[in-house]
A tleap script that builds the chain and sets N, CA, C and O, in Angstrom:
source leaprc.protein.ff14SB
mol = sequence {
  NMET GLY VAL GLU ALA ASP ILE ALA PHE LEU
  GLY PHE VAL GLU ASN PRO PHE SER TYR MET
  ARG ARG ALA ALA LEU PHE VAL LEU SER SER
  ARG TYR GLU GLY LEU ALA ASN VAL LEU ILE
  GLU ALA MET ALA CYS GLY THR PRO VAL VAL
  SER THR ASP ALA PRO TYR GLY PRO ALA GLU
  ILE LEU GLU GLY GLY ARG TRP GLY PRO LEU
  VAL PRO VAL GLY ASP ALA GLU ALA LEU ALA
  ALA ALA ILE VAL GLY CYS LEU ASN GLY GLY
  ALA VAL SER THR ALA GLU LEU GLU ARG ARG
  ALA ASP ASP PHE SER VAL GLU ARG LEU VAL
  PRO VAL TYR GLU ASP LEU PHE ARG ARG MET
  ILE GLU LYS GLY LYS GLY ALA THR VAL GLN
  GLU ARG CVAL
}
set mol.1.N position { 42.352 -13.183 -250.200 }
set mol.1.CA position { 43.278 -14.094 -249.549 }
set mol.1.C position { 42.605 -14.904 -248.428 }
set mol.1.O position { 43.205 -15.829 -247.882 }
set mol.2.N position { 41.371 -14.554 -248.094 }
set mol.2.CA position { 40.657 -15.372 -247.113 }
set mol.2.C position { 41.093 -15.081 -245.657 }
set mol.2.O position { 40.956 -15.966 -244.813 }
set mol.3.N position { 41.594 -13.922 -245.343 }
set mol.3.CA position { 42.030 -13.636 -243.967 }
set mol.3.C position { 41.148 -12.599 -243.300 }
set mol.3.O position { 41.507 -12.093 -242.237 }
set mol.4.N position { 40.028 -12.271 -243.872 }
set mol.4.CA position { 39.174 -11.207 -243.314 }
set mol.4.C position { 38.779 -11.453 -241.862 }
set mol.4.O position { 38.649 -10.500 -241.094 }
set mol.5.N position { 38.589 -12.683 -241.480 }
set mol.5.CA position { 38.191 -12.991 -240.091 }
set mol.5.C position { 39.360 -12.876 -239.111 }
set mol.5.O position { 39.146 -12.816 -237.900 }
set mol.6.N position { 40.601 -12.845 -239.626 }
set mol.6.CA position { 41.789 -12.831 -238.798 }
set mol.6.C position { 42.519 -11.496 -238.704 }
set mol.6.O position { 43.375 -11.326 -237.836 }
set mol.7.N position { 42.198 -10.548 -239.579 }
set mol.7.CA position { 42.924 -9.302 -239.644 }
set mol.7.C position { 41.943 -8.130 -239.649 }
set mol.7.O position { 40.947 -8.125 -240.373 }
set mol.8.N position { 42.257 -7.149 -238.823 }
set mol.8.CA position { 41.447 -5.898 -238.839 }
set mol.8.C position { 42.380 -4.733 -238.920 }
set mol.8.O position { 43.310 -4.641 -238.119 }
set mol.9.N position { 42.173 -3.827 -239.864 }
set mol.9.CA position { 42.935 -2.622 -239.976 }
set mol.9.C position { 42.141 -1.501 -239.299 }
set mol.9.O position { 41.134 -1.015 -239.812 }
set mol.10.N position { 42.644 -1.117 -238.121 }
set mol.10.CA position { 41.895 -0.190 -237.274 }
set mol.10.C position { 42.127 1.245 -237.584 }
set mol.10.O position { 41.364 2.095 -237.126 }
set mol.11.N position { 43.159 1.570 -238.355 }
set mol.11.CA position { 43.551 2.935 -238.579 }
set mol.11.C position { 44.426 3.393 -237.434 }
set mol.11.O position { 44.920 2.576 -236.656 }
set mol.12.N position { 44.623 4.716 -237.327 }
set mol.12.CA position { 45.472 5.278 -236.277 }
set mol.12.C position { 44.895 5.044 -234.899 }
set mol.12.O position { 43.707 5.262 -234.664 }
set mol.13.N position { 45.728 4.607 -234.010 }
set mol.13.CA position { 45.377 4.405 -232.600 }
set mol.13.C position { 46.342 5.153 -231.734 }
set mol.13.O position { 47.545 4.899 -231.791 }
set mol.14.N position { 45.851 6.078 -230.925 }
set mol.14.CA position { 46.719 6.915 -230.074 }
set mol.14.C position { 47.616 6.084 -229.180 }
set mol.14.O position { 48.808 6.368 -229.067 }
set mol.15.N position { 47.070 5.072 -228.550 }
set mol.15.CA position { 47.837 4.247 -227.632 }
set mol.15.C position { 47.724 2.764 -228.049 }
set mol.15.O position { 46.729 2.118 -227.718 }
set mol.16.N position { 48.702 2.223 -228.754 }
set mol.16.CA position { 48.618 0.846 -229.255 }
set mol.16.C position { 48.949 -0.205 -228.232 }
set mol.16.O position { 48.828 -1.397 -228.513 }
set mol.17.N position { 49.379 0.217 -227.014 }
set mol.17.CA position { 49.887 -0.760 -226.073 }
set mol.17.C position { 48.788 -1.731 -225.565 }
set mol.17.O position { 49.085 -2.895 -225.295 }
set mol.18.N position { 47.583 -1.287 -225.439 }
set mol.18.CA position { 46.536 -2.207 -225.003 }
set mol.18.C position { 46.350 -3.312 -226.031 }
set mol.18.O position { 46.095 -4.456 -225.656 }
set mol.19.N position { 46.469 -3.007 -227.293 }
set mol.19.CA position { 46.400 -4.025 -228.363 }
set mol.19.C position { 47.633 -4.911 -228.299 }
set mol.19.O position { 47.530 -6.133 -228.413 }
set mol.20.N position { 48.788 -4.305 -228.119 }
set mol.20.CA position { 50.007 -5.035 -228.094 }
set mol.20.C position { 50.005 -6.041 -226.960 }
set mol.20.O position { 50.451 -7.175 -227.131 }
set mol.21.N position { 49.502 -5.629 -225.790 }
set mol.21.CA position { 49.485 -6.483 -224.626 }
set mol.21.C position { 48.601 -7.746 -224.856 }
set mol.21.O position { 48.898 -8.831 -224.355 }
set mol.22.N position { 47.533 -7.562 -225.614 }
set mol.22.CA position { 46.627 -8.694 -225.884 }
set mol.22.C position { 47.040 -9.569 -227.050 }
set mol.22.O position { 46.456 -10.627 -227.283 }
set mol.23.N position { 48.048 -9.125 -227.778 }
set mol.23.CA position { 48.484 -9.916 -228.970 }
set mol.23.C position { 49.137 -11.191 -228.487 }
set mol.23.O position { 49.777 -11.222 -227.436 }
set mol.24.N position { 48.963 -12.264 -229.286 }
set mol.24.CA position { 49.628 -13.511 -228.977 }
set mol.24.C position { 51.087 -13.467 -229.318 }
set mol.24.O position { 51.884 -14.224 -228.764 }
set mol.25.N position { 51.464 -12.543 -230.270 }
set mol.25.CA position { 52.832 -12.494 -230.739 }
set mol.25.C position { 53.051 -11.180 -231.480 }
set mol.25.O position { 52.136 -10.682 -232.137 }
set mol.26.N position { 54.250 -10.613 -231.383 }
set mol.26.CA position { 54.625 -9.461 -232.147 }
set mol.26.C position { 55.726 -9.865 -233.104 }
set mol.26.O position { 56.724 -10.458 -232.695 }
set mol.27.N position { 55.545 -9.541 -234.413 }
set mol.27.CA position { 56.530 -9.966 -235.412 }
set mol.27.C position { 57.052 -8.690 -236.066 }
set mol.27.O position { 56.301 -7.837 -236.539 }
set mol.28.N position { 58.414 -8.608 -236.066 }
set mol.28.CA position { 59.108 -7.511 -236.761 }
set mol.28.C position { 59.850 -8.089 -237.937 }
set mol.28.O position { 60.772 -8.884 -237.758 }
set mol.29.N position { 59.465 -7.706 -239.141 }
set mol.29.CA position { 60.030 -8.297 -240.315 }
set mol.29.C position { 60.875 -7.310 -241.114 }
set mol.29.O position { 60.924 -7.368 -242.343 }
set mol.30.N position { 61.540 -6.399 -240.397 }
set mol.30.CA position { 62.337 -5.342 -241.071 }
set mol.30.C position { 63.506 -5.869 -241.782 }
set mol.30.O position { 64.065 -6.902 -241.415 }
set mol.31.N position { 63.907 -5.138 -242.851 }
set mol.31.CA position { 65.200 -5.400 -243.529 }
set mol.31.C position { 66.325 -4.633 -242.858 }
set mol.31.O position { 67.463 -5.100 -242.830 }
set mol.32.N position { 66.017 -3.463 -242.319 }
set mol.32.CA position { 66.991 -2.619 -241.623 }
set mol.32.C position { 66.334 -2.012 -240.410 }
set mol.32.O position { 65.132 -1.746 -240.423 }
set mol.33.N position { 67.108 -1.788 -239.355 }
set mol.33.CA position { 66.590 -1.188 -238.122 }
set mol.33.C position { 67.664 -0.320 -237.531 }
set mol.33.O position { 68.841 -0.483 -237.852 }
set mol.34.N position { 67.295 0.575 -236.697 }
set mol.34.CA position { 68.227 1.236 -235.825 }
set mol.34.C position { 68.071 0.527 -234.452 }
set mol.34.O position { 68.318 -0.674 -234.342 }
set mol.35.N position { 67.692 1.223 -233.493 }
set mol.35.CA position { 67.262 0.594 -232.265 }
set mol.35.C position { 65.777 0.328 -232.394 }
set mol.35.O position { 64.971 1.258 -232.427 }
set mol.36.N position { 65.416 -0.950 -232.467 }
set mol.36.CA position { 64.014 -1.296 -232.730 }
set mol.36.C position { 63.189 -1.165 -231.425 }
set mol.36.O position { 62.906 -2.138 -230.726 }
set mol.37.N position { 62.823 0.108 -231.149 }
set mol.37.CA position { 62.049 0.381 -229.941 }
set mol.37.C position { 60.793 -0.442 -229.862 }
set mol.37.O position { 60.380 -0.814 -228.764 }
set mol.38.N position { 60.166 -0.743 -230.981 }
set mol.38.CA position { 58.927 -1.474 -230.984 }
set mol.38.C position { 59.135 -2.865 -230.362 }
set mol.38.O position { 58.213 -3.369 -229.721 }
set mol.39.N position { 60.281 -3.494 -230.519 }
set mol.39.CA position { 60.585 -4.775 -229.899 }
set mol.39.C position { 60.547 -4.579 -228.357 }
set mol.39.O position { 59.940 -5.371 -227.635 }
set mol.40.N position { 61.183 -3.549 -227.899 }
set mol.40.CA position { 61.253 -3.284 -226.472 }
set mol.40.C position { 59.837 -2.982 -225.923 }
set mol.40.O position { 59.471 -3.440 -224.840 }
set mol.41.N position { 59.075 -2.222 -226.675 }
set mol.41.CA position { 57.701 -1.929 -226.255 }
set mol.41.C position { 56.860 -3.172 -226.177 }
set mol.41.O position { 56.096 -3.333 -225.225 }
set mol.42.N position { 56.974 -4.085 -227.172 }
set mol.42.CA position { 56.209 -5.324 -227.147 }
set mol.42.C position { 56.625 -6.138 -225.937 }
set mol.42.O position { 55.755 -6.661 -225.242 }
set mol.43.N position { 57.899 -6.268 -225.655 }
set mol.43.CA position { 58.376 -7.029 -224.545 }
set mol.43.C position { 57.913 -6.384 -223.218 }
set mol.43.O position { 57.586 -7.101 -222.273 }
set mol.44.N position { 57.882 -5.084 -223.143 }
set mol.44.CA position { 57.388 -4.357 -221.937 }
set mol.44.C position { 55.933 -4.689 -221.681 }
set mol.44.O position { 55.476 -4.699 -220.538 }
set mol.45.N position { 55.195 -4.965 -222.779 }
set mol.45.CA position { 53.813 -5.375 -222.679 }
set mol.45.C position { 53.678 -6.850 -222.333 }
set mol.45.O position { 52.568 -7.326 -222.096 }
set mol.46.N position { 54.794 -7.587 -222.300 }
set mol.46.CA position { 54.754 -8.990 -222.006 }
set mol.46.C position { 54.411 -9.828 -223.270 }
set mol.46.O position { 54.089 -11.012 -223.164 }
set mol.47.N position { 54.481 -9.216 -224.422 }
set mol.47.CA position { 54.139 -9.921 -225.647 }
set mol.47.C position { 55.358 -10.592 -226.249 }
set mol.47.O position { 56.373 -9.934 -226.478 }
set mol.48.N position { 55.278 -11.885 -226.509 }
set mol.48.CA position { 56.420 -12.576 -227.177 }
set mol.48.C position { 56.705 -11.947 -228.517 }
set mol.48.O position { 55.812 -11.411 -229.172 }
set mol.49.N position { 57.964 -12.018 -228.920 }
set mol.49.CA position { 58.424 -11.426 -230.172 }
set mol.49.C position { 59.212 -12.363 -231.036 }
set mol.49.O position { 59.889 -13.270 -230.553 }
set mol.50.N position { 59.114 -12.132 -232.313 }
set mol.50.CA position { 59.899 -12.807 -233.351 }
set mol.50.C position { 60.413 -11.665 -234.255 }
set mol.50.O position { 59.654 -10.753 -234.584 }
set mol.51.N position { 61.682 -11.712 -234.649 }
set mol.51.CA position { 62.239 -10.642 -235.446 }
set mol.51.C position { 63.218 -11.152 -236.488 }
set mol.51.O position { 63.906 -12.151 -236.280 }
set mol.52.N position { 63.270 -10.454 -237.606 }
set mol.52.CA position { 64.330 -10.700 -238.519 }
set mol.52.C position { 65.608 -10.151 -237.879 }
set mol.52.O position { 65.563 -9.243 -237.049 }
set mol.53.N position { 66.726 -10.713 -238.277 }
set mol.53.CA position { 68.029 -10.281 -237.736 }
set mol.53.C position { 68.526 -9.111 -238.575 }
set mol.53.O position { 69.610 -9.155 -239.157 }
set mol.54.N position { 67.704 -8.061 -238.621 }
set mol.54.CA position { 68.042 -6.854 -239.384 }
set mol.54.C position { 69.250 -6.158 -238.741 }
set mol.54.O position { 69.408 -6.158 -237.520 }
set mol.55.N position { 70.101 -5.563 -239.598 }
set mol.55.CA position { 71.305 -4.887 -239.006 }
set mol.55.C position { 70.942 -3.811 -238.004 }
set mol.55.O position { 70.017 -3.028 -238.219 }
set mol.56.N position { 71.674 -3.781 -236.919 }
set mol.56.CA position { 71.728 -2.694 -235.975 }
set mol.56.C position { 70.523 -2.602 -235.045 }
set mol.56.O position { 69.873 -1.557 -235.006 }
set mol.57.N position { 70.205 -3.639 -234.307 }
set mol.57.CA position { 69.145 -3.497 -233.292 }
set mol.57.C position { 68.568 -4.758 -232.757 }
set mol.57.O position { 68.746 -5.061 -231.577 }
set mol.58.N position { 67.860 -5.535 -233.601 }
set mol.58.CA position { 67.126 -6.656 -233.049 }
set mol.58.C position { 68.061 -7.684 -232.316 }
set mol.58.O position { 67.710 -8.179 -231.245 }
set mol.59.N position { 69.216 -7.984 -232.893 }
set mol.59.CA position { 70.092 -8.981 -232.290 }
set mol.59.C position { 70.571 -8.498 -230.902 }
set mol.59.O position { 70.715 -9.289 -229.970 }
set mol.60.N position { 70.807 -7.212 -230.797 }
set mol.60.CA position { 71.242 -6.656 -229.512 }
set mol.60.C position { 70.132 -6.662 -228.484 }
set mol.60.O position { 70.350 -7.024 -227.327 }
set mol.61.N position { 68.956 -6.267 -228.896 }
set mol.61.CA position { 67.816 -6.278 -227.968 }
set mol.61.C position { 67.459 -7.693 -227.538 }
set mol.61.O position { 67.188 -7.942 -226.363 }
set mol.62.N position { 67.458 -8.608 -228.482 }
set mol.62.CA position { 67.034 -9.972 -228.176 }
set mol.62.C position { 68.218 -10.859 -227.792 }
set mol.62.O position { 68.066 -12.072 -227.643 }
set mol.63.N position { 69.396 -10.254 -227.632 }
set mol.63.CA position { 70.610 -10.929 -227.228 }
set mol.63.C position { 70.814 -12.202 -228.011 }
set mol.63.O position { 70.955 -13.291 -227.455 }
set mol.64.N position { 70.825 -12.027 -229.369 }
set mol.64.CA position { 71.091 -13.150 -230.250 }
set mol.64.C position { 69.998 -14.195 -230.318 }
set mol.64.O position { 70.233 -15.285 -230.840 }
set mol.65.N position { 68.805 -13.900 -229.808 }
set mol.65.CA position { 67.727 -14.836 -229.873 }
set mol.65.C position { 67.292 -15.348 -228.496 }
set mol.65.O position { 66.355 -16.141 -228.404 }
set mol.66.N position { 67.941 -14.917 -227.456 }
set mol.66.CA position { 67.594 -15.336 -226.106 }
set mol.66.C position { 66.203 -14.982 -225.718 }
set mol.66.O position { 65.545 -15.754 -225.021 }
set mol.67.N position { 65.712 -13.812 -226.150 }
set mol.67.CA position { 64.406 -13.305 -225.734 }
set mol.67.C position { 63.358 -13.474 -226.786 }
set mol.67.O position { 62.212 -13.092 -226.550 }
set mol.68.N position { 63.673 -14.019 -227.930 }
set mol.68.CA position { 62.741 -14.254 -229.036 }
set mol.68.C position { 63.523 -14.642 -230.264 }
set mol.68.O position { 64.646 -14.181 -230.468 }
set mol.69.N position { 62.940 -15.482 -231.077 }
set mol.69.CA position { 63.677 -15.926 -232.280 }
set mol.69.C position { 64.110 -14.813 -233.214 }
set mol.69.O position { 63.382 -13.843 -233.424 }
set mol.70.N position { 65.294 -14.959 -233.768 }
set mol.70.CA position { 65.844 -14.101 -234.791 }
set mol.70.C position { 66.004 -14.930 -236.057 }
set mol.70.O position { 66.594 -16.010 -236.015 }
set mol.71.N position { 65.500 -14.454 -237.155 }
set mol.71.CA position { 65.583 -15.232 -238.393 }
set mol.71.C position { 66.263 -14.328 -239.474 }
set mol.71.O position { 66.198 -13.101 -239.398 }
set mol.72.N position { 66.897 -14.958 -240.450 }
set mol.72.CA position { 67.540 -14.167 -241.471 }
set mol.72.C position { 66.598 -13.237 -242.194 }
set mol.72.O position { 65.442 -13.593 -242.422 }
set mol.73.N position { 67.056 -12.056 -242.563 }
set mol.73.CA position { 66.257 -11.116 -243.324 }
set mol.73.C position { 65.890 -11.737 -244.665 }
set mol.73.O position { 66.748 -12.311 -245.336 }
set mol.74.N position { 64.624 -11.630 -245.063 }
set mol.74.CA position { 64.201 -12.190 -246.377 }
set mol.74.C position { 63.842 -13.644 -246.369 }
set mol.74.O position { 63.374 -14.148 -247.391 }
set mol.75.N position { 64.031 -14.357 -245.276 }
set mol.75.CA position { 63.713 -15.797 -245.241 }
set mol.75.C position { 62.349 -16.005 -244.692 }
set mol.75.O position { 62.177 -16.190 -243.488 }
set mol.76.N position { 61.359 -15.978 -245.564 }
set mol.76.CA position { 59.916 -16.103 -245.174 }
set mol.76.C position { 59.643 -17.378 -244.540 }
set mol.76.O position { 58.831 -17.440 -243.616 }
set mol.77.N position { 60.289 -18.450 -244.985 }
set mol.77.CA position { 60.021 -19.787 -244.367 }
set mol.77.C position { 60.510 -19.859 -242.961 }
set mol.77.O position { 59.812 -20.403 -242.105 }
set mol.78.N position { 61.702 -19.325 -242.666 }
set mol.78.CA position { 62.203 -19.285 -241.306 }
set mol.78.C position { 61.359 -18.409 -240.423 }
set mol.78.O position { 61.131 -18.739 -239.259 }
set mol.79.N position { 60.875 -17.262 -240.966 }
set mol.79.CA position { 60.006 -16.371 -240.180 }
set mol.79.C position { 58.715 -17.105 -239.862 }
set mol.79.O position { 58.243 -17.031 -238.727 }
set mol.80.N position { 58.135 -17.800 -240.806 }
set mol.80.CA position { 56.853 -18.518 -240.580 }
set mol.80.C position { 57.098 -19.641 -239.538 }
set mol.80.O position { 56.263 -19.837 -238.654 }
set mol.81.N position { 58.213 -20.371 -239.626 }
set mol.81.CA position { 58.501 -21.425 -238.654 }
set mol.81.C position { 58.712 -20.827 -237.252 }
set mol.81.O position { 58.263 -21.436 -236.281 }
set mol.82.N position { 59.355 -19.695 -237.101 }
set mol.82.CA position { 59.533 -19.074 -235.836 }
set mol.82.C position { 58.195 -18.644 -235.245 }
set mol.82.O position { 57.950 -18.805 -234.050 }
set mol.83.N position { 57.339 -18.098 -236.093 }
set mol.83.CA position { 56.016 -17.657 -235.637 }
set mol.83.C position { 55.239 -18.870 -235.109 }
set mol.83.O position { 54.701 -18.831 -234.003 }
set mol.84.N position { 55.185 -19.910 -235.879 }
set mol.84.CA position { 54.462 -21.114 -235.495 }
set mol.84.C position { 55.051 -21.704 -234.211 }
set mol.84.O position { 54.310 -22.154 -233.338 }
set mol.85.N position { 56.375 -21.703 -234.095 }
set mol.85.CA position { 57.006 -22.225 -232.925 }
set mol.85.C position { 56.610 -21.465 -231.667 }
set mol.85.O position { 56.329 -22.057 -230.625 }
set mol.86.N position { 56.593 -20.158 -231.785 }
set mol.86.CA position { 56.190 -19.295 -230.610 }
set mol.86.C position { 54.720 -19.498 -230.252 }
set mol.86.O position { 54.351 -19.587 -229.081 }
set mol.87.N position { 53.887 -19.570 -231.304 }
set mol.87.CA position { 52.457 -19.702 -231.021 }
set mol.87.C position { 52.142 -21.081 -230.472 }
set mol.87.O position { 51.102 -21.262 -229.838 }
set mol.88.N position { 53.014 -22.065 -230.697 }
set mol.88.CA position { 52.804 -23.412 -230.185 }
set mol.88.C position { 53.493 -23.647 -228.841 }
set mol.88.O position { 53.725 -24.793 -228.457 }
set mol.89.N position { 53.818 -22.575 -228.130 }
set mol.89.CA position { 54.310 -22.693 -226.810 }
set mol.89.C position { 55.803 -22.489 -226.643 }
set mol.89.O position { 56.338 -22.697 -225.554 }
set mol.90.N position { 56.496 -22.077 -227.725 }
set mol.90.CA position { 57.954 -21.901 -227.617 }
set mol.90.C position { 58.352 -20.481 -227.287 }
set mol.90.O position { 59.508 -20.123 -227.516 }
set mol.91.N position { 57.474 -19.655 -226.765 }
set mol.91.CA position { 57.811 -18.255 -226.508 }
set mol.91.C position { 58.357 -18.084 -225.069 }
set mol.91.O position { 58.089 -18.890 -224.178 }
set mol.92.N position { 59.113 -17.024 -224.893 }
set mol.92.CA position { 59.621 -16.624 -223.562 }
set mol.92.C position { 58.465 -16.149 -222.706 }
set mol.92.O position { 57.495 -15.608 -223.238 }
set mol.93.N position { 58.536 -16.331 -221.420 }
set mol.93.CA position { 57.417 -15.978 -220.527 }
set mol.93.C position { 57.236 -14.441 -220.457 }
set mol.93.O position { 58.162 -13.662 -220.684 }
set mol.94.N position { 56.014 -14.068 -220.136 }
set mol.94.CA position { 55.686 -12.641 -219.971 }
set mol.94.C position { 56.588 -11.953 -218.961 }
set mol.94.O position { 57.112 -10.868 -219.213 }
set mol.95.N position { 56.762 -12.595 -217.821 }
set mol.95.CA position { 57.563 -11.960 -216.763 }
set mol.95.C position { 59.027 -11.761 -217.214 }
set mol.95.O position { 59.634 -10.734 -216.908 }
set mol.96.N position { 59.592 -12.748 -217.943 }
set mol.96.CA position { 60.983 -12.609 -218.396 }
set mol.96.C position { 61.061 -11.475 -219.449 }
set mol.96.O position { 62.014 -10.695 -219.446 }
set mol.97.N position { 60.091 -11.393 -220.314 }
set mol.97.CA position { 60.103 -10.365 -221.329 }
set mol.97.C position { 60.027 -8.946 -220.715 }
set mol.97.O position { 60.735 -8.027 -221.128 }
set mol.98.N position { 59.150 -8.816 -219.726 }
set mol.98.CA position { 58.983 -7.543 -219.028 }
set mol.98.C position { 60.323 -7.168 -218.333 }
set mol.98.O position { 60.732 -6.007 -218.366 }
set mol.99.N position { 60.978 -8.131 -217.724 }
set mol.99.CA position { 62.246 -7.840 -217.075 }
set mol.99.C position { 63.277 -7.445 -218.061 }
set mol.99.O position { 64.053 -6.533 -217.779 }
set mol.100.N position { 63.346 -8.084 -219.233 }
set mol.100.CA position { 64.341 -7.709 -220.258 }
set mol.100.C position { 64.041 -6.280 -220.739 }
set mol.100.O position { 64.965 -5.477 -220.868 }
set mol.101.N position { 62.791 -5.952 -221.001 }
set mol.101.CA position { 62.430 -4.626 -221.453 }
set mol.101.C position { 62.868 -3.574 -220.470 }
set mol.101.O position { 63.235 -2.470 -220.873 }
set mol.102.N position { 62.837 -3.893 -219.151 }
set mol.102.CA position { 63.240 -2.973 -218.143 }
set mol.102.C position { 64.704 -2.582 -218.257 }
set mol.102.O position { 65.091 -1.509 -217.793 }
set mol.103.N position { 65.532 -3.438 -218.872 }
set mol.103.CA position { 66.924 -3.089 -219.092 }
set mol.103.C position { 67.085 -1.845 -219.949 }
set mol.103.O position { 68.151 -1.228 -219.947 }
set mol.104.N position { 66.038 -1.467 -220.685 }
set mol.104.CA position { 66.039 -0.282 -221.571 }
set mol.104.C position { 65.311 0.886 -220.994 }
set mol.104.O position { 65.043 1.851 -221.710 }
set mol.105.N position { 64.969 0.844 -219.701 }
set mol.105.CA position { 64.180 1.925 -219.068 }
set mol.105.C position { 65.047 3.178 -218.891 }
set mol.105.O position { 66.276 3.107 -218.877 }
set mol.106.N position { 64.408 4.266 -218.765 }
set mol.106.CA position { 65.101 5.533 -218.519 }
set mol.106.C position { 65.926 5.458 -217.248 }
set mol.106.O position { 67.052 5.952 -217.184 }
set mol.107.N position { 65.340 4.826 -216.235 }
set mol.107.CA position { 66.029 4.723 -214.937 }
set mol.107.C position { 67.344 3.939 -215.044 }
set mol.107.O position { 68.282 4.209 -214.294 }
set mol.108.N position { 67.416 3.007 -215.935 }
set mol.108.CA position { 68.626 2.194 -216.076 }
set mol.108.C position { 69.609 2.858 -217.080 }
set mol.108.O position { 70.823 2.821 -216.880 }
set mol.109.N position { 69.081 3.444 -218.122 }
set mol.109.CA position { 69.982 3.973 -219.151 }
set mol.109.C position { 70.580 5.356 -218.918 }
set mol.109.O position { 71.686 5.637 -219.381 }
set mol.110.N position { 69.878 6.203 -218.220 }
set mol.110.CA position { 70.401 7.557 -217.971 }
set mol.110.C position { 71.754 7.477 -217.225 }
set mol.110.O position { 72.718 8.120 -217.642 }
set mol.111.N position { 71.834 6.692 -216.121 }
set mol.111.CA position { 73.162 6.601 -215.439 }
set mol.111.C position { 74.273 6.040 -216.386 }
set mol.111.O position { 75.435 6.426 -216.258 }
set mol.112.N position { 73.930 5.175 -217.288 }
set mol.112.CA position { 74.933 4.613 -218.204 }
set mol.112.C position { 75.426 5.732 -219.126 }
set mol.112.O position { 76.632 5.858 -219.338 }
set mol.113.N position { 74.511 6.553 -219.682 }
set mol.113.CA position { 74.892 7.625 -220.551 }
set mol.113.C position { 75.697 8.695 -219.758 }
set mol.113.O position { 76.694 9.221 -220.253 }
set mol.114.N position { 75.248 9.001 -218.531 }
set mol.114.CA position { 75.994 9.966 -217.701 }
set mol.114.C position { 77.404 9.501 -217.452 }
set mol.114.O position { 78.330 10.311 -217.496 }
set mol.115.N position { 77.603 8.216 -217.191 }
set mol.115.CA position { 78.949 7.693 -216.944 }
set mol.115.C position { 79.755 7.786 -218.230 }
set mol.115.O position { 80.924 8.168 -218.192 }
set mol.116.N position { 79.163 7.449 -219.361 }
set mol.116.CA position { 79.887 7.560 -220.644 }
set mol.116.C position { 80.340 8.986 -220.900 }
set mol.116.O position { 81.493 9.221 -221.261 }
set mol.117.N position { 79.439 9.932 -220.715 }
set mol.117.CA position { 79.806 11.331 -220.946 }
set mol.117.C position { 80.895 11.814 -219.969 }
set mol.117.O position { 81.797 12.552 -220.365 }
set mol.118.N position { 80.811 11.401 -218.701 }
set mol.118.CA position { 81.888 11.752 -217.712 }
set mol.118.C position { 83.217 11.198 -218.182 }
set mol.118.O position { 84.218 11.915 -218.169 }
set mol.119.N position { 83.255 9.959 -218.589 }
set mol.119.CA position { 84.532 9.367 -219.022 }
set mol.119.C position { 85.055 10.096 -220.266 }
set mol.119.O position { 86.260 10.310 -220.401 }
set mol.120.N position { 84.176 10.463 -221.144 }
set mol.120.CA position { 84.617 11.184 -222.362 }
set mol.120.C position { 85.165 12.544 -222.025 }
set mol.120.O position { 86.161 12.980 -222.602 }
set mol.121.N position { 84.523 13.219 -221.097 }
set mol.121.CA position { 84.943 14.553 -220.661 }
set mol.121.C position { 86.339 14.417 -220.003 }
set mol.121.O position { 87.269 15.153 -220.331 }
set mol.122.N position { 86.448 13.481 -219.093 }
set mol.122.CA position { 87.738 13.247 -218.389 }
set mol.122.C position { 88.848 12.909 -219.362 }
set mol.122.O position { 89.967 13.398 -219.202 }
set mol.123.N position { 88.581 12.103 -220.345 }
set mol.123.CA position { 89.573 11.730 -221.315 }
set mol.123.C position { 90.006 12.953 -222.144 }
set mol.123.O position { 91.158 13.066 -222.563 }
set mol.124.N position { 89.057 13.849 -222.361 }
set mol.124.CA position { 89.341 15.041 -223.217 }
set mol.124.C position { 90.031 16.172 -222.466 }
set mol.124.O position { 90.547 17.087 -223.108 }
set mol.125.N position { 90.064 16.153 -221.131 }
set mol.125.CA position { 90.654 17.277 -220.406 }
set mol.125.C position { 92.164 17.331 -220.692 }
set mol.125.O position { 92.863 16.331 -220.527 }
set mol.126.N position { 92.647 18.460 -221.105 }
set mol.126.CA position { 94.070 18.616 -221.352 }
set mol.126.C position { 94.562 18.025 -222.617 }
set mol.126.O position { 95.751 18.137 -222.913 }
set mol.127.N position { 93.709 17.391 -223.396 }
set mol.127.CA position { 94.141 16.743 -224.668 }
set mol.127.C position { 94.031 17.782 -225.797 }
set mol.127.O position { 93.258 18.738 -225.730 }
set mol.128.N position { 94.823 17.547 -226.805 }
set mol.128.CA position { 94.756 18.387 -228.001 }
set mol.128.C position { 93.511 17.948 -228.802 }
set mol.128.O position { 92.927 16.893 -228.551 }
set mol.129.N position { 93.144 18.767 -229.738 }
set mol.129.CA position { 91.998 18.460 -230.567 }
set mol.129.C position { 92.230 17.087 -231.278 }
set mol.129.O position { 91.305 16.278 -231.356 }
set mol.130.N position { 93.414 16.837 -231.773 }
set mol.130.CA position { 93.681 15.580 -232.489 }
set mol.130.C position { 93.591 14.422 -231.514 }
set mol.130.O position { 93.085 13.365 -231.890 }
set mol.131.N position { 94.053 14.566 -230.283 }
set mol.131.CA position { 93.948 13.466 -229.295 }
set mol.131.C position { 92.499 13.181 -228.877 }
set mol.131.O position { 92.155 12.049 -228.534 }
set mol.132.N position { 91.674 14.200 -228.909 }
set mol.132.CA position { 90.273 13.975 -228.566 }
set mol.132.C position { 89.502 13.200 -229.622 }
set mol.132.O position { 88.550 12.476 -229.330 }
set mol.133.N position { 89.945 13.377 -230.845 }
set mol.133.CA position { 89.303 12.674 -231.954 }
set mol.133.C position { 89.809 11.303 -232.035 }
set mol.133.O position { 89.392 10.542 -232.908 }
savepdb mol mol.pdb
quit
């Protein structure tokens, strides 16, 4: 395919973040996702991202494309155009990406979960099993 000068398969790397930080762009081309932690990790490294709009994760993390382009799953042309657009200067700044990734930090999310659990416990006090469900 003639890409030997552009691609290197390094094998397993214990800590990929130094590579991720130096990358010009991170592309997630998934058909399905849960919470796409890898998008958050790339943004935490300050690396611009492009992602398919796979169900359950990328759109929420990227807030509908605010933090990086979202393209339809399976649309290779749209993915290629988004990649080229970002590489040609259309990417979100490093500082903004790092700030967005911080929204998913342990320090920010633990209190949110604690509050959710407290509200669920309070709602369940004195309720019957059917009311709790």
